[in-house]
C-alpha positions in Angstrom: -14.3 -15.3 -14.5 -11.2 -17.5 -14.2 -8.0 -16.6 -15.9 -5.8 -19.2 -17.4 -2.7 -17.4 -16.2 -2.1 -14.3 -14.1 1.4 -12.7 -14.0 2.3 -10.7 -10.9 4.7 -7.9 -11.9 5.3 -5.7 -14.9 9.1 -5.7 -15.2 11.1 -7.4 -18.0 10.3 -10.9 -16.7 6.6 -10.3 -16.3 6.1 -8.5 -19.6 8.0 -11.1 -21.6 6.0 -13.9 -19.9 2.8 -12.1 -20.8 3.7 -11.6 -24.5 4.8 -15.3 -24.9 1.7 -16.5 -23.0 -0.9 -14.6 -25.0 0.5 -16.0 -28.2 -0.7 -19.4 -27.0 -4.3 -18.2 -27.1 -4.9 -18.3 -23.4 -6.6 -15.8 -21.1 -3.8 -13.7 -19.5 -3.9 -11.0 -17.0 -1.0 -8.9 -15.6 -1.3 -7.4 -12.1 1.4 -4.8 -11.4 2.0 -1.5 -9.7 3.6 -0.1 -12.9 5.0 -1.2 -16.2 8.8 -1.5 -16.2 9.6 -2.3 -12.6 13.2 -1.6 -11.8 13.8 -0.7 -15.4 11.5 2.3 -14.9 12.5 3.1 -11.3 16.3 2.5 -11.3 17.8 2.3 -14.8 19.2 5.7 -15.9 20.8 4.4 -19.1 20.9 0.8 -20.4 23.8 -0.2 -22.6 23.7 -4.0 -22.5 20.2 -4.9 -23.7 20.0 -6.6 -27.1 18.9 -4.3 -29.9 19.8 -1.0 -28.2 23.3 0.5 -28.0 21.9 2.9 -25.4 18.4 3.5 -24.1 16.9 5.1 -21.0 14.9 3.0 -18.6 11.9 5.3 -19.1 11.9 4.8 -22.9 12.4 1.0 -22.6 9.5 0.8 -20.2 7.4 2.8 -22.6 8.2 0.2 -25.3 7.2 -2.6 -22.9 3.8 -0.9 -22.3 3.3 -0.3 -26.1 3.9 -4.0 -26.8 1.4 -5.1 -24.1 -1.2 -2.8 -25.7 -0.5 -4.1 -29.2 -1.0 -7.7 -28.0 -4.2 -6.7 -26.2 -3.0 -8.0 -22.9 -5.1 -7.0 -19.9 -3.1 -5.0 -17.3 -4.5 -4.5 -13.8 -2.7 -1.7 -11.9 -3.0 -3.0 -8.4 -0.7 -4.4 -5.7 -0.8 -8.1 -4.8 -0.7 -8.8 -1.1 -1.5 -12.6 -0.9 -1.8 -15.8 -3.0 -3.8 -18.8 -1.9 -3.9 -22.3 -3.4 -7.5 -23.3 -4.3 -8.0 -26.8 -5.6 -6.6 -26.7 -9.1 -6.0 -23.0 -9.2 -5.1 -19.9 -7.1 -6.8 -16.9 -5.5 -4.9 -13.7 -5.8 -5.7 -10.9 -3.4 -4.8 -7.2 -3.9 -4.3 -4.3 -1.7 -7.2 -2.6 -3.4 -9.6 -5.3 -2.0 -10.0 -7.3 -5.2 -9.7 -11.1 -5.6 -8.7 -12.7 -8.9 -9.0 -16.4 -9.7 -6.6 -18.2 -12.0 -5.5 -21.8 -13.0 -1.8 -20.8 -13.0 0.4 -17.9 -12.0 3.8 -16.5 -12.6 5.4 -14.4 -9.8 7.5 -11.6 -11.3 7.4 -9.3 -8.4 11.1 -8.3 -8.5 12.7 -6.7 -5.4 12.4 -3.7 -3.1 15.1 -1.3 -1.8 17.1 -2.5 1.2 16.6 -0.3 4.2 19.6 1.0 6.3 17.4 0.9 9.4 19.1 4.0 10.9 17.6 6.9 12.8 16.1 9.5 10.5 15.7 7.2 7.5 11.9 6.6 7.9 11.3 10.0 9.4 12.6 11.9 6.4 11.4 9.6 3.7 9.9 11.9 1.0 11.5 14.9 2.8 15.1 14.4 1.6 15.4 10.6 1.8 14.7 8.7 -1.4 15.2 5.2 -2.9 14.5 6.4 -6.4 17.0 8.7 -8.1 15.1 8.9 -11.3 11.9 9.9 -9.6 13.3 12.4 -7.2 16.7 13.5 -8.4 15.6 16.6 -10.4 14.0 17.9 -7.2 17.4 18.5 -5.6 18.7 20.9 -8.2 21.6 23.0 -6.9 21.9 21.1 -3.6 24.5 18.8 -2.1 23.4 15.2 -1.8 24.7 11.9 -0.6 24.4 8.5 -2.2 24.7 5.5 0.1 26.3 2.6 -1.6 29.3 2.1 -3.9 27.9 -0.6 -6.2 26.9 -0.1 -9.8 23.5 1.3 -8.7 25.1 3.9 -6.4 27.6 5.1 -9.0 25.0 5.3 -11.8 22.7 7.2 -9.4 25.6 9.6 -8.6 26.3 10.2 -12.3 22.6 10.9 -13.0 22.4 13.3 -10.0 25.6 15.2 -11.1 23.5 16.7 -14.0 21.3 18.5 -11.4 23.0 19.0 -8.1 25.9 21.0 -6.8 27.8 18.0 -5.3 27.3 14.3 -4.8 29.1 12.3 -2.0 29.2 8.6 -2.5 29.5 6.8 0.9 30.7 3.2 0.8 31.1 1.1 4.0 33.9 -1.1 2.5 37.5 0.0 1.8 36.8 -0.2 -1.9 33.8 0.2 -4.1 32.2 -2.9 -5.7 31.1 -1.2 -8.9 32.6 -2.2 -12.2 35.8 -0.6 -13.3 33.9 1.1 -16.2 31.6 2.9 -13.8 34.4 3.8 -11.5 36.2 5.4 -14.4 33.1 7.4 -15.4 32.8 9.0 -12.0 36.5 9.9 -11.9 35.8 12.3 -14.8 33.2 14.3 -12.8 34.2 17.3 -10.7 30.9 17.0 -8.9 31.4 13.5 -7.4 33.4 12.7 -4.3 33.8 9.1 -2.9 34.1 8.4 0.8 35.0 4.8 1.6 35.1 3.0 5.0 32.1 5.1 5.9 29.3 3.6 8.1 26.3 5.9 8.0 24.9 6.2 11.5 21.9 8.6 11.2 20.2 11.2 9.0 19.4 14.6 10.6 17.2 17.6 9.9 14.1 19.5 10.9 11.3 19.6 8.3 13.8 18.4 5.7 17.2 16.6 5.6 20.1 18.8 6.6 22.9 16.4 7.2 24.0 12.9 7.9 26.5 11.4 10.4 28.9 8.7 9.5 31.7 6.9 11.2 35.1 6.8 9.6 36.0 3.1 10.1 39.7 3.7 9.7 39.9 6.1 12.6 36.6 5.4 14.5 35.8 9.2 14.3 32.2 10.3 13.8 31.8 13.0 11.1 28.9 15.1 9.9 28.3 15.7 6.2 26.0 18.6 5.3 23.6 17.5 2.6 20.1 18.3 1.5 19.2 14.9 0.3 20.1 11.2 0.8 19.7 8.6 -1.9 19.9 5.0 -0.5 21.4 2.5 -2.9 22.4 -0.2 -0.4 21.1 -3.2 -2.4 17.7 -4.8 -2.7 15.6 -7.6 -1.2 13.2 -9.9 -3.0 9.6 -8.8 -3.0 8.2 -12.2 -1.8 6.4 -11.5 1.4 3.0 -12.1 -0.1 3.9 -15.8 -0.8 5.2 -16.5 2.6 4.2 -20.1 3.7 3.1 -21.0 0.2 6.5 -21.6 -1.5 10.0 -22.4 -0.3 12.5 -19.5 -0.2 16.2 -19.5 0.5 18.0 -17.5 3.2 17.9 -14.3 1.0 14.1 -14.6 0.7 14.3 -15.6 -3.0 11.8 -18.2 -4.2 13.4 -21.5 -5.0 12.5 -22.8 -8.5 13.6 -25.5 -11.0 16.1 -23.9 -13.3 14.8 -25.5 -16.5 11.2 -24.2 -16.2 11.1 -21.7 -13.2 8.5 -23.8 -11.4 8.2 -23.5 -7.7 7.4 -26.4 -5.4 3.7 -25.7 -6.1 2.3 -27.1 -9.4 1.1 -24.3 -11.7 3.0 -21.6 -9.8 6.2 -20.2 -11.3 8.7 -17.5 -10.2 10.9 -15.4 -12.5 13.5 -12.6 -12.4 14.9 -11.0 -9.3 12.4 -12.6 -6.9 13.7 -16.1 -7.6 16.9 -17.8 -6.7 19.8 -17.3 -9.1 23.2 -15.7 -9.3 22.7 -13.1 -12.1 20.1 -10.3 -11.9 20.0 -8.7 -15.4 17.2 -7.5 -17.7 18.0 -10.1 -20.3 18.1 -13.0 -17.8 14.8 -11.9 -16.3 13.3 -11.8 -19.8 14.7 -15.3 -20.5 13.0 -16.5 -17.2 9.7 -15.0 -18.5 9.9 -17.1 -21.7 10.6 -20.3 -19.8 7.8 -19.8 -17.3 5.2 -18.7 -19.9 5.8 -21.8 -22.1 5.9 -24.1 -19.0 2.7 -22.6 -17.8 1.1 -23.3 -21.1 2.3 -26.9 -21.0 0.8 -27.2 -17.5 -2.5 -25.8 -18.6 -2.7 -28.0 -21.7 -1.8 -31.1 -19.6 -4.5 -30.3 -17.0 -7.3 -29.0 -19.3 -9.7 -31.9 -18.6 -9.0 -31.6 -14.8 -10.0 -28.0 -14.9 -13.2 -28.7 -16.8 -14.2 -31.3 -14.3 -13.5 -28.8 -11.5 -15.9 -26.4 -13.0 -18.7 -29.0 -13.4 
């Protein structure tokens, strides 16, 4: 079976694309590790998405999933590892050993956490080191923990953790945090959150589990040890585009380069949307807008090339 369109990713961009595409009466499949993407994994409370004054990432992801089911959209819970161009279509390979064929595709793979690349980070992953505060935060009840990163994601993670843990230390390498003033005001009201700026994290220590981290005070050059039972890394994200290396053009950040008006890559029939593509703003609503543009553009591409596809099959 050949799909008309396969969408890679189940975040806001991918889900929106799927809903708009299926309304054009084409065969659509969504290949994703989960429904929600960063909304599910990272968003504690969302206060700037149209239609909701406040909603949790988990609840919004649940609504995404419900809408996919209502539209009878096929969801394949697998991980894509490679895309190949094949004549007028594409072959999509998954980690689970499956190969899917499609005439067009939308890459909505989002981004992955940026690693600190410091001693102890990989060693204690799952044993005190985490990139997902919503997944793992409640497991650290009553402990002291550190959040690495003073951006909005770091502060929101700290606020979430403060409901469970004894103390949260936010470590920021710069002299000042980059989070919005609103988020900075929120943490000032918490007796459980302490901010340490000009702090370069050097290593994470422990035995079977994390026991402390060592950082350098960049104002004095002194190395200091901070006793914590958990470390949550919020140092930014990198585009999840490794599986299209060599097929499309990317910028220096690894973001897929697309045409702004229709999100098409340099390969006909292949589109990229959301956090994995080049663009200044990374928001839920801009990702959803990308999904609309790409889905309608993919439909136009399919309609334009319908006879070519039929000839290809004969």
